[in-house]
KENUTI-661686 format. One record per residue (C-alpha): residue number from 1; x, y, z. Coordinates in Angstrom, 3 decimals, decimal comma. Layout:
% residues N
NUM|X|Y|Z
...
***
This chain:
% residues 385
1|-27,544|8,443|-19,868
2|-25,610|8,742|-16,571
3|-26,522|10,991|-13,946
4|-24,152|13,750|-12,729
5|-22,411|12,582|-9,579
6|-20,889|15,784|-7,601
7|-17,500|15,243|-6,043
8|-17,084|15,055|-2,694
9|-16,009|18,637|-1,350
10|-12,389|19,097|-0,575
11|-12,986|21,130|2,335
12|-9,885|20,354|4,271
13|-7,201|20,025|1,268
14|-6,233|23,777|2,041
15|-5,937|22,917|5,564
16|-4,062|19,805|5,105
17|-1,242|21,842|2,928
18|-0,421|24,084|5,721
19|-0,096|21,279|8,276
20|2,814|19,389|9,177
21|3,174|16,039|7,817
22|3,450|14,645|11,199
23|0,503|16,546|12,767
24|-2,724|15,040|13,618
25|-5,443|16,047|11,301
26|-8,593|17,991|12,576
27|-11,806|16,450|11,918
28|-13,467|17,915|9,246
29|-17,338|18,683|8,625
30|-19,005|15,888|6,625
31|-19,495|16,770|2,830
32|-22,606|16,920|1,079
33|-23,051|13,887|-0,913
34|-26,209|13,541|-3,230
35|-28,296|10,460|-3,019
36|-28,364|8,666|-6,449
37|-31,562|8,160|-8,099
38|-33,088|9,137|-4,387
39|-32,821|5,572|-3,278
40|-33,552|4,766|0,334
41|-30,985|3,244|2,443
42|-31,908|0,251|4,159
43|-30,906|-0,395|7,791
44|-28,886|-3,423|6,496
45|-26,878|-1,032|4,207
46|-26,300|1,469|7,228
47|-25,014|-1,444|9,528
48|-22,868|-2,901|6,989
49|-21,270|0,269|6,036
50|-20,325|0,416|9,798
51|-19,282|-3,117|9,928
52|-16,941|-2,539|7,100
53|-15,111|-0,029|9,064
54|-14,549|-2,217|11,980
55|-13,128|-4,841|9,749
56|-10,584|-2,401|8,445
57|-9,461|-2,066|12,167
58|-9,127|-5,918|12,418
59|-7,116|-5,942|9,217
60|-4,735|-3,121|10,695
61|-4,199|-5,322|13,939
62|-3,088|-8,251|11,532
63|-0,885|-5,911|9,837
64|0,443|-4,567|12,885
65|1,522|-8,355|14,248
66|3,035|-8,971|10,781
67|4,995|-5,943|10,984
68|6,187|-6,709|14,361
69|6,984|-9,921|13,201
70|9,381|-8,554|10,361
71|11,262|-6,454|13,000
72|11,959|-9,799|14,815
73|13,055|-11,699|11,738
74|15,431|-8,552|10,958
75|16,982|-8,420|14,336
76|17,588|-12,026|13,940
77|19,047|-11,530|10,834
78|21,290|-8,873|12,359
79|22,379|-10,963|15,113
80|23,290|-13,945|12,906
81|23,734|-13,100|9,094
82|23,144|-16,280|7,408
83|21,421|-17,389|4,355
84|18,709|-18,968|6,563
85|17,913|-15,620|8,622
86|18,122|-13,747|5,392
87|15,494|-16,051|3,684
88|13,364|-16,042|6,801
89|13,532|-12,098|6,901
90|12,559|-12,204|3,259
91|9,566|-14,407|3,603
92|8,247|-12,288|6,688
93|8,567|-9,297|4,506
94|6,291|-10,766|2,131
95|3,757|-11,748|4,726
96|3,826|-8,340|6,164
97|3,479|-6,629|3,028
98|0,838|-8,887|1,891
99|-1,377|-8,579|5,010
100|-1,203|-4,607|4,290
101|-2,885|-4,954|1,100
102|-5,897|-6,113|2,954
103|-6,285|-2,447|3,619
104|-6,271|-1,679|0,194
105|-9,861|-0,442|0,252
106|-9,238|1,988|2,665
107|-5,772|3,000|1,069
108|-7,925|3,751|-2,189
109|-10,573|5,750|-0,128
110|-7,600|7,976|1,132
111|-6,516|8,612|-2,650
112|-10,082|9,093|-4,011
113|-11,166|11,391|-0,993
114|-8,044|13,169|0,220
115|-9,869|16,011|1,621
116|-11,812|13,834|3,810
117|-9,386|11,697|5,141
118|-6,481|13,931|5,527
119|-2,848|12,563|5,498
120|-4,364|8,905|5,070
121|-2,504|9,071|1,382
122|0,561|10,342|3,115
123|0,685|7,490|5,693
124|-0,030|4,932|2,695
125|3,093|6,475|0,858
126|5,179|6,035|4,157
127|4,444|2,505|4,315
128|3,948|1,127|0,669
129|4,986|4,023|-1,469
130|6,824|2,782|-4,638
131|8,463|2,821|-7,259
132|11,869|3,337|-5,596
133|15,106|4,199|-6,883
134|17,606|1,463|-6,127
135|20,543|3,655|-6,426
136|19,440|6,028|-3,878
137|19,447|3,094|-1,373
138|22,376|1,031|-2,020
139|25,063|-0,252|-4,363
140|23,207|-0,993|-8,003
141|24,623|-2,402|-11,153
142|27,873|-0,850|-11,721
143|27,534|1,812|-8,965
144|29,016|-0,034|-6,175
145|29,397|2,520|-3,680
146|26,091|4,476|-4,149
147|23,184|5,414|-2,121
148|22,698|6,099|1,697
149|24,379|3,001|2,625
150|27,305|4,672|1,397
151|26,894|8,438|1,821
152|28,381|9,125|5,115
153|27,280|12,588|5,154
154|23,497|11,379|5,809
155|23,212|10,234|9,424
156|21,374|7,396|10,348
157|18,600|8,931|11,905
158|14,833|9,000|11,840
159|15,137|12,945|11,278
160|17,532|12,500|8,322
161|15,528|9,722|6,675
162|12,489|11,656|6,769
163|14,248|14,849|5,305
164|15,839|12,704|2,522
165|12,595|10,961|1,454
166|11,645|12,086|-1,861
167|13,801|15,364|-1,337
168|14,722|15,490|-4,959
169|12,728|13,092|-6,567
170|9,592|11,165|-6,001
171|11,303|7,755|-6,334
172|13,982|8,752|-3,777
173|12,376|6,723|-1,273
174|13,884|6,218|2,269
175|10,678|5,069|3,917
176|8,259|2,080|3,991
177|8,418|-1,488|2,815
178|9,929|-1,194|-0,612
179|13,311|0,532|0,485
180|13,276|-2,498|2,981
181|12,802|-4,914|0,455
182|15,796|-3,710|-1,605
183|18,150|-3,697|1,323
184|17,006|-7,232|1,904
185|17,106|-8,305|-1,688
186|19,314|-6,155|-3,490
187|19,939|-5,925|-7,235
188|18,367|-8,613|-9,131
189|17,755|-10,405|-5,944
190|21,271|-11,370|-5,321
191|21,950|-9,823|-2,064
192|24,379|-11,922|0,096
193|23,819|-12,247|3,995
194|27,449|-11,547|4,207
195|26,291|-7,795|3,280
196|24,891|-7,518|6,847
197|27,928|-8,989|8,655
198|29,212|-6,269|11,301
199|32,366|-4,845|10,136
200|35,533|-3,629|12,296
201|38,213|-1,151|11,417
202|41,064|-2,731|9,779
203|43,354|-0,094|10,884
204|43,561|2,964|13,225
205|44,187|6,326|12,679
206|43,159|9,844|11,595
207|42,510|9,116|7,887
208|40,344|6,082|8,997
209|36,492|6,336|8,722
210|34,337|5,682|11,958
211|33,534|2,148|12,530
212|29,516|3,290|12,265
213|30,332|4,539|8,649
214|31,263|1,501|7,240
215|28,790|0,288|4,563
216|27,800|-2,903|6,187
217|27,444|-1,127|9,696
218|25,263|1,569|7,962
219|23,352|-1,051|5,962
220|22,304|-2,745|9,054
221|21,633|0,349|11,038
222|19,474|1,504|8,049
223|17,447|-1,598|7,863
224|16,688|-1,680|11,510
225|15,652|1,938|11,479
226|13,499|1,627|8,307
227|11,494|-1,372|10,057
228|10,876|1,047|13,162
229|9,666|3,910|10,924
230|7,478|1,544|9,045
231|5,968|0,515|12,267
232|5,469|3,908|13,654
233|3,531|4,788|10,568
234|1,042|1,681|11,035
235|0,705|2,538|14,418
236|-0,216|6,218|13,682
237|-3,043|4,986|10,953
238|-4,119|2,378|13,557
239|-4,518|5,212|16,293
240|-6,691|7,062|13,890
241|-8,952|4,276|13,071
242|-9,739|3,438|16,659
243|-13,270|4,614|17,968
244|-11,745|7,998|19,362
245|-9,413|8,445|16,447
246|-9,883|11,424|13,762
247|-10,732|9,046|10,958
248|-13,014|6,832|12,843
249|-15,035|10,268|13,743
250|-15,212|11,608|10,334
251|-16,421|8,218|9,126
252|-18,999|7,396|11,553
253|-19,912|11,151|11,556
254|-21,349|10,641|8,113
255|-24,697|9,636|6,912
256|-25,461|5,980|6,041
257|-25,877|7,345|2,323
258|-22,514|9,293|2,558
259|-20,598|6,075|3,880
260|-22,266|3,956|1,082
261|-21,230|6,239|-1,522
262|-17,629|6,581|-0,369
263|-17,243|2,849|-0,138
264|-18,503|2,499|-3,487
265|-16,352|4,961|-5,289
266|-13,207|3,699|-3,399
267|-13,935|0,143|-4,196
268|-14,032|1,612|-8,248
269|-11,052|3,355|-7,632
270|-9,169|0,350|-6,232
271|-10,173|-1,466|-9,237
272|-9,663|0,834|-11,983
273|-6,948|3,289|-10,780
274|-4,904|1,218|-8,416
275|-4,866|-2,213|-10,046
276|-5,720|-1,695|-13,819
277|-4,261|1,818|-14,732
278|-1,102|1,580|-12,164
279|-0,060|-2,149|-12,284
280|-1,810|-4,173|-15,104
281|-2,077|-1,947|-18,103
282|1,575|-0,631|-17,996
283|2,786|-4,363|-18,116
284|0,433|-4,897|-21,248
285|1,584|-1,814|-22,837
286|5,150|-2,739|-22,503
287|4,752|-6,058|-24,429
288|4,005|-3,717|-27,657
289|6,095|-0,574|-26,854
290|9,369|-2,070|-25,846
291|10,765|1,409|-25,104
292|8,602|1,891|-22,089
293|10,428|1,646|-18,763
294|8,015|0,058|-16,390
295|8,070|-1,082|-12,850
296|6,267|-3,270|-10,991
297|5,012|-3,008|-7,579
298|7,203|-5,751|-6,224
299|10,314|-4,568|-8,535
300|12,826|-5,956|-6,132
301|11,107|-8,714|-3,882
302|9,159|-10,555|-6,503
303|5,768|-12,344|-5,443
304|3,931|-10,301|-7,879
305|0,640|-12,737|-8,163
306|0,550|-13,258|-4,423
307|0,450|-9,425|-4,146
308|-2,189|-8,514|-6,827
309|-4,357|-11,160|-5,208
310|-4,140|-9,719|-1,713
311|-5,065|-6,326|-3,211
312|-8,076|-7,421|-4,847
313|-9,061|-9,481|-1,651
314|-9,226|-5,878|-0,004
315|-12,570|-5,873|-1,401
316|-13,265|-8,976|0,935
317|-14,238|-6,358|3,652
318|-17,371|-5,354|1,747
319|-18,787|-8,934|2,363
320|-20,291|-10,758|5,476
321|-18,991|-13,968|6,538
322|-22,293|-15,483|5,193
323|-21,306|-14,438|1,959
324|-23,733|-11,712|1,168
325|-23,313|-7,912|0,928
326|-26,213|-5,479|1,414
327|-23,803|-2,783|0,346
328|-23,171|-4,455|-3,080
329|-26,788|-5,524|-3,688
330|-27,877|-1,818|-2,788
331|-25,127|-0,325|-5,500
332|-25,964|-3,107|-8,201
333|-29,767|-2,879|-7,884
334|-29,740|-6,514|-6,367
335|-26,707|-8,176|-8,149
336|-24,822|-9,162|-5,067
337|-24,542|-12,875|-5,709
338|-23,356|-12,419|-9,099
339|-20,773|-9,930|-8,177
340|-19,493|-12,133|-5,678
341|-18,982|-14,841|-8,526
342|-17,234|-12,198|-10,306
343|-14,743|-11,419|-7,685
344|-13,988|-15,384|-7,172
345|-13,563|-15,424|-11,097
346|-11,210|-12,395|-11,214
347|-9,143|-14,089|-8,255
348|-8,833|-17,181|-10,612
349|-7,826|-15,238|-13,475
350|-5,012|-13,386|-11,315
351|-3,888|-16,664|-10,205
352|-2,872|-17,778|-13,573
353|-0,291|-15,164|-13,842
354|3,314|-16,217|-13,502
355|4,525|-15,674|-9,820
356|7,831|-14,551|-11,299
357|8,620|-13,266|-14,824
358|6,590|-11,760|-17,548
359|2,914|-12,824|-18,169
360|1,943|-13,146|-21,551
361|-0,257|-10,499|-23,572
362|-3,041|-13,016|-23,510
363|-3,012|-13,054|-19,675
364|-2,656|-9,431|-19,033
365|-5,601|-8,507|-21,316
366|-7,835|-11,397|-19,483
367|-6,717|-10,078|-16,071
368|-7,731|-6,416|-16,941
369|-11,143|-7,755|-18,487
370|-12,003|-9,544|-15,363
371|-11,303|-6,416|-13,336
372|-13,267|-4,121|-15,679
373|-16,181|-6,639|-15,710
374|-16,188|-6,435|-11,534
375|-16,843|-2,820|-11,684
376|-19,780|-2,755|-13,624
377|-22,152|-3,815|-10,997
378|-20,649|-1,403|-8,718
379|-21,800|1,556|-11,170
380|-25,481|0,383|-11,822
381|-26,795|2,854|-9,095
382|-25,746|5,916|-10,952
383|-27,548|4,664|-14,125
384|-30,661|6,768|-14,491
385|-33,847|4,695|-14,587
***
């Protein structure tokens, strides 16, 4: 029989609904978190729960560096649109995107406890939200004049993109790395570098469009602006993570037991909801239910295997460099070493998935089973004795 674990009080939810998306959230009071089985928190657990937070800050710094490198690669592409500069921008996109996945544990925290970390889920959406609607962005399939690139009624400004983002449909995304990916790869990964060549007017006259409204020029402007807005969102997140930032004040203001419980539930949420339920299970279901329209995380950029491994490795923030984890040992009643072995085994299973193309039913089942096995020790703490 399992003990009942009360949810965290969503005391800030009503406040968050009234706040402007860009406003800095207020620091909420610490929620009441029950102590499972009345277990005593060891000093090592307290120290490691704080160390995990600092590792998150280091992961954010690396992600900022990769995203700034993407800006440099995109500028090189716009200055000299060739297949080589396009390939470099695409490769740097993967580096920036996968670097951000090291923060997956904390993005899961924002989704699992939205009332505690106000707007963290919104910032995640602005950075890595998916799926996207390609026809909302640019030409797609037979629709050669669709999307923001061709809609001159929408100016290429930060204000206009923020207003257009998910205005009528959740998949109509104008912000984040995945709209950037579609501009770089295009339909079926066949975007030519010539799509980024600056265009000039062929004639002059009252009936001619403005030069900045030509499709290539709008595509160039949109790509550069989307990268800048992604950097801005990540910088906001990093500022809230610093010692004086609002998220840091919330987290460090919690008790050791509260921090431990938040990390435990967030780890389970990452594995079960964000990896299995959102990404792996739909791919498995689509094999037997061919009518399902399933999108994957990297629908237009590819590299899904690297992505899944990068997300799973977000759990590495729980582990000390000496390969021990007081947190996991506390949650699993001492099974820290076996959990580390299970994490390594799950990574090996994910590594067997194809980098491109569809995996087999056996491969999806094996990946799901490996991840499900990984959650079991994390749930041991809530078992009644």
